[in-house]
C-alpha positions in Angstrom: -16.2 28.7 -11.6 -15.8 30.5 -8.3 -16.9 28.5 -5.3 -17.3 28.9 -1.6 -16.9 25.8 0.6 -17.9 25.2 4.2 -16.0 22.3 5.8 -17.2 20.9 9.2 -14.9 18.6 11.2 -14.8 17.2 14.7 -11.2 16.1 14.3 -7.9 18.0 13.8 -5.1 16.2 15.4 -2.5 13.6 14.2 -4.6 11.2 12.1 -5.3 10.4 8.4 -8.5 12.5 8.4 -6.7 15.6 9.6 -4.0 15.2 7.0 -6.7 15.1 4.4 -8.2 18.3 5.8 -4.8 20.0 6.0 -3.9 19.3 2.4 -7.4 20.2 1.1 -7.2 23.6 2.8 -3.7 24.2 1.5 -4.9 23.3 -2.0 -7.8 25.8 -1.7 -5.4 28.4 -0.4 -3.1 27.9 -3.4 -5.8 27.8 -6.0 -7.8 30.8 -4.6 -10.9 28.7 -3.6 -12.8 30.2 -0.7 -13.0 27.7 2.2 -14.3 28.2 5.7 -13.4 25.4 8.2 -15.6 25.0 11.3 -13.7 22.9 13.7 -14.1 21.8 17.3 -11.4 23.5 19.5 -10.0 20.9 22.0 -10.1 21.5 25.7 -6.4 20.7 26.0 -3.4 21.5 23.8 -2.8 18.7 21.3 -0.3 18.1 18.5 -1.6 18.5 15.0 -0.6 17.6 11.5 0.1 21.3 10.6 -1.1 24.8 11.4 -4.3 26.0 9.8 -4.6 29.8 9.9 -7.1 32.2 8.4 -5.9 34.0 5.3 -7.1 35.8 2.1 -9.4 33.0 1.0 -9.2 30.7 4.1 -11.2 31.2 7.3 -10.7 29.0 10.3 -13.5 29.1 12.9 -12.7 27.2 16.1 -15.7 26.2 18.2 -15.6 25.3 21.9 -17.7 22.5 23.3 -19.5 23.0 26.6 -21.6 20.0 27.3 -20.4 17.0 25.3 -19.8 13.2 25.7 -17.4 10.9 23.9 -19.0 8.4 21.6 -15.6 7.1 20.3 -12.1 8.2 21.3 -11.8 11.9 20.2 -15.3 11.9 18.7 -17.8 13.9 20.7 -21.5 14.8 20.6 -22.1 18.3 21.8 -25.2 19.2 23.7 -24.6 23.0 23.6 -26.5 25.3 21.2 -24.0 28.1 21.5 -21.9 26.9 18.6 -25.0 26.8 16.4 -25.5 30.5 16.7 -21.9 31.2 15.8 -22.1 29.0 12.7 -25.4 30.6 11.7 -23.8 34.1 11.9 -21.2 32.9 9.3 -23.8 31.4 7.0 -25.8 34.6 7.1 -22.7 36.5 5.9 -21.5 34.0 3.3 -23.3 32.4 0.3 -21.8 28.9 0.5 -22.0 26.7 -2.5 -21.3 23.4 -0.9 -20.8 21.9 2.5 -18.2 19.1 3.1 -17.8 17.0 6.2 -15.6 14.0 6.9 -16.7 13.2 10.5 -19.9 11.7 11.8 -19.9 13.5 15.1 -21.2 16.8 16.4 -19.9 18.8 13.4 -21.3 16.2 11.1 -24.7 16.8 12.7 -24.2 20.6 12.2 -23.3 20.0 8.5 -26.6 18.1 8.0 -28.5 20.8 9.9 -27.1 23.7 7.9 -27.4 21.9 4.6 -31.1 21.5 5.2 -31.7 25.0 6.6 -29.9 26.9 3.8 -30.6 24.3 1.0 -26.9 23.8 0.3 -25.7 20.5 -1.1 -23.8 18.4 1.4 -20.9 16.1 0.5 -20.0 13.6 3.2 -16.6 11.8 3.1 -16.6 8.3 4.4 -13.5 8.3 6.6 -14.2 5.9 9.5 -15.6 2.4 9.9 -17.5 3.0 13.1 -19.6 -0.2 12.8 -16.5 -2.3 12.7 -14.8 -0.3 15.5 -17.9 -0.6 17.7 -18.0 -4.4 17.3 -14.2 -4.7 18.1 -14.5 -2.4 21.2 -17.5 -4.2 22.5 -15.8 -7.6 22.2 -12.6 -6.4 23.9 -14.2 -4.4 26.6 -17.3 -6.5 27.4 -16.9 -9.8 25.7 -20.0 -9.1 23.5 -18.9 -11.1 20.4 -22.3 -12.8 20.2 -23.9 -9.4 19.6 -21.4 -8.0 17.2 -23.6 -8.3 14.1 -26.5 -6.5 15.8 -24.1 -3.8 17.0 -22.8 -3.3 13.5 -26.3 -2.9 12.1 -27.1 -0.4 14.9 -24.0 1.7 14.1 -24.8 1.5 10.4 -28.2 3.1 11.2 -26.2 5.8 12.9 -24.0 6.3 9.9 -26.9 6.4 7.5 -28.3 9.5 9.2 -25.3 11.4 7.8 -25.1 9.7 4.4 -28.7 9.6 3.5 -29.1 13.3 4.4 -26.2 14.1 1.9 -26.2 14.9 -1.8 -23.2 12.7 -2.4 -20.9 10.4 -0.4 -17.2 10.0 -1.1 -15.4 6.7 -0.6 -11.6 6.3 -0.6 -11.4 3.2 -2.8 -13.5 1.3 -5.4 -14.1 -1.4 -2.7 -15.3 1.1 -0.2 -17.5 2.6 -2.9 -19.2 -0.8 -3.5 -19.7 -1.3 0.2 -21.4 2.0 0.6 -23.6 1.5 -2.5 -24.9 -1.6 -0.9 -25.8 0.3 2.3 -27.1 3.7 1.2 -29.3 4.9 -1.6 -27.2 7.9 -2.3 -24.7 8.6 -5.2 -21.1 7.5 -4.3 -17.9 8.8 -5.9 -14.2 8.1 -5.1 -12.0 10.7 -3.4 -8.7 9.0 -2.7 -5.7 10.3 -0.7 -2.3 11.6 -1.6 1.2 11.7 -0.1 3.7 14.6 0.2 6.8 13.1 -1.4 8.9 16.0 -0.2 8.1 15.2 3.4 8.1 11.4 3.1 11.3 10.4 1.3 14.2 8.0 1.6 16.4 11.1 1.8 15.6 11.4 5.5 17.0 8.0 6.4 19.5 7.7 9.3 21.5 4.5 9.3 21.4 2.5 12.6 22.9 -0.9 11.9 19.9 -3.1 12.5 16.8 -4.3 10.6 14.1 -2.0 12.0 10.5 -3.0 11.8 8.2 0.0 12.3 4.5 0.6 12.8 3.0 4.1 12.7 -0.5 5.0 13.6 -3.1 5.5 16.3 -2.6 3.0 19.1 -6.1 1.7 19.6 -7.9 -1.6 20.0 -9.4 -1.7 16.5 -6.0 -1.7 14.8 -5.3 -5.4 15.4 -2.1 -4.6 17.2 -2.5 -7.7 19.5 -1.9 -10.0 16.5 1.2 -8.0 15.4 2.7 -8.1 18.9 2.1 -11.8 19.2 3.9 -12.4 15.9 6.9 -10.2 16.9 7.2 -11.5 20.4 6.9 -15.2 19.7 8.1 -15.7 16.2 10.4 -12.9 15.1 12.4 -11.3 18.0 13.6 -14.6 19.6 15.2 -15.6 16.2 16.9 -12.5 15.1 19.5 -10.5 17.2 19.8 -7.8 14.5 16.1 -6.9 14.5 14.4 -4.1 16.4 10.9 -2.8 16.6 9.8 0.8 16.8 6.2 1.9 17.3 5.3 5.5 16.5 2.1 7.1 17.7 -0.2 7.3 20.7 -3.7 6.5 21.6 -6.0 4.9 24.2 -4.3 1.5 23.9 -0.8 2.7 24.5 -0.4 1.8 28.2 -1.7 -1.7 27.7 0.6 -2.2 24.7 3.7 -0.9 26.5 2.9 -3.3 29.4 2.4 -6.3 27.1 5.3 -5.6 24.7 8.1 -3.7 26.4 10.7 -4.9 23.8 9.6 -2.2 21.4 10.8 1.4 21.2 7.8 3.7 21.7 8.3 7.2 20.4 4.9 8.7 21.0 3.5 11.2 18.4 6.1 12.5 16.0 5.7 15.4 13.6 7.6 17.3 10.9 11.2 16.2 10.4 11.2 13.7 13.2 8.4 11.8 11.6 10.0 12.0 8.2 13.2 10.5 9.7 11.4 7.8 11.6 9.6 6.6 8.5 12.7 6.6 6.3 14.9 5.0 9.0 12.7 2.0 9.1 13.4 -1.1 7.0 10.0 -2.9 6.9 6.6 -1.3 7.6 4.0 -3.4 9.5 0.3 -2.7 9.1 -1.9 -5.3 10.8 -5.2 -3.4 10.7 -8.3 -4.9 9.1 -10.7 -1.9 9.7 -9.4 1.0 7.6 -11.1 3.1 5.0 -7.7 3.9 3.4 -4.5 3.5 5.5 -2.7 6.9 4.9 0.4 5.7 6.7 0.9 2.9 4.1 1.4 5.5 1.4 3.8 7.5 3.7 5.8 4.4 4.4 6.0 3.5 0.7 7.1 7.1 -0.2 9.8 6.7 2.5 11.2 3.6 0.7 9.8 0.8 2.9 8.2 -2.4 1.7 4.9 -3.1 3.5 3.8 -6.2 5.2 0.0 -5.9 5.8 -3.0 -8.0 6.6 -5.1 -8.4 3.5 -7.7 -5.7 3.3 -9.7 -4.5 0.3 -8.7 -0.9 0.8 -5.0 -1.8 0.3 -5.3 -3.9 -2.8 -4.9 -0.9 -5.2 -1.9 0.4 -3.3 0.3 -2.6 -2.5 1.5 -4.6 -5.5 2.0 -8.1 -4.2 5.6 -9.1 -4.1 6.7 -5.8 -5.7 6.0 -3.1 -3.1 4.8 -5.3 -0.3 2.7 -8.3 0.8 -0.9 -8.7 1.8 -1.3 -11.6 4.2 -4.4 -13.6 4.8 -3.3 -15.1 8.2 -1.1 -14.5 11.2 1.2 -17.3 9.9 1.5 -15.5 6.5 2.2 -12.2 8.3 5.1 -13.8 10.2 6.4 -15.6 7.1 6.6 -12.3 5.0 8.4 -10.5 7.8 10.9 -13.3 7.9 11.4 -13.2 4.2 12.2 -9.5 4.1 14.5 -9.8 7.1 16.5 -12.6 5.5 16.6 -11.0 2.0 18.0 -7.5 2.2 18.5 -7.1 -1.5 14.9 -7.9 -2.2 13.9 -5.6 0.6 15.7 -2.7 -0.9 14.4 -3.5 -4.4 10.8 -3.5 -3.1 11.5 -0.3 -1.2 12.6 1.5 -4.4 9.5 0.3 -6.3 7.3 1.4 -3.4 8.7 5.0 -3.8 7.9 5.0 -7.5 4.4 3.8 -6.8 3.8 6.4 -4.1 4.9 9.2 -6.3 1.8 8.6 -8.5 -0.4 9.7 -5.6 0.0 13.5 -5.2 -2.3 15.6 -2.9 -2.7 18.2 -5.7 -4.0 15.4 -8.0 -6.6 14.0 -5.7 -7.8 17.5 -4.6 -8.1 18.6 -8.2 -10.3 15.6 -8.7 -12.3 16.6 -5.7 -12.9 20.1 -7.1 -14.2 18.5 -10.3 -16.7 16.5 -8.2 -17.7 19.6 -6.3 -18.3 21.5 -9.5 -20.6 18.7 -10.9 -22.6 18.8 -7.6 -23.0 22.6 -7.9 -24.1 22.3 -11.5 -26.9 19.9 -10.6 -28.3 22.0 -7.8 
């Protein structure tokens, strides 16, 4: 069945959502599926996960914002109607079969708008836990912990606008699917994530003579980095001369983190071979976040041969096999204990790293995107 897909996204920089978009577009390109990507063009030059260019069956339309305000770091609401006309011109020329959007921002609004206007099914991908993020930011910025439940409900109302105007919502894990089914009266299916085992592999490792603890990701308040830093600063680094910490990534919290934890090596954003080498040259991957919808970097760390020490989160339970590929910790104390265990047991560390590689190989981007196309076909058949 031939299909024409319109994808609307607010985000295309170094993050898990952008990696998903990149691999989806590349899958469509390889399998001759027509896809048109409407994306916001940033005001400044930014690093991205990979170049997206128009080709035989891929069309990239970059839209410039004129009057916008930031509702979350890198997520904007646009008050300009100029982009609407440009999108409309494309919809008049192309009979799209389905619209997909992974971002609840200005382009998510456009996705809902054009789904309604042209009576095209809309598939929304649940990629961000804005209700949780909003509560965390409110507490850290304004000390509003007493109102966090009310704020969560308010932000869920915001998210429901997108989901309840969709034909189908996609969750990353069975646990996220259950959470969404309790919140919205819309069918929910699972669209997981993959990992490129050619890019993320132990083959990129560079030896350095120490036990390197690494964290990779967006440096922002909702990632629970304060807890990780406290554990490293007070309980790990003072006890081990042969341990070093490397933090890879950037974000709105980076300056504060550097001030509070100068002992770490901060690389900033890395891409391509440098990122592959940074992952593979680590020895233990630390993941303290409790607010993820998936945790793409966990798969990348596993594919690179690293055991994972993470805080227990429902979205990680189908990825990390306890005691085999990593540990899921229920407390700060447990987080510290598992780091100590892996530092002091190098043979076990290597054994778990090898098992992590094998587990990650089961998660290919071609596999998950093939599954997505089956879902898209079923939606098309019903409409």
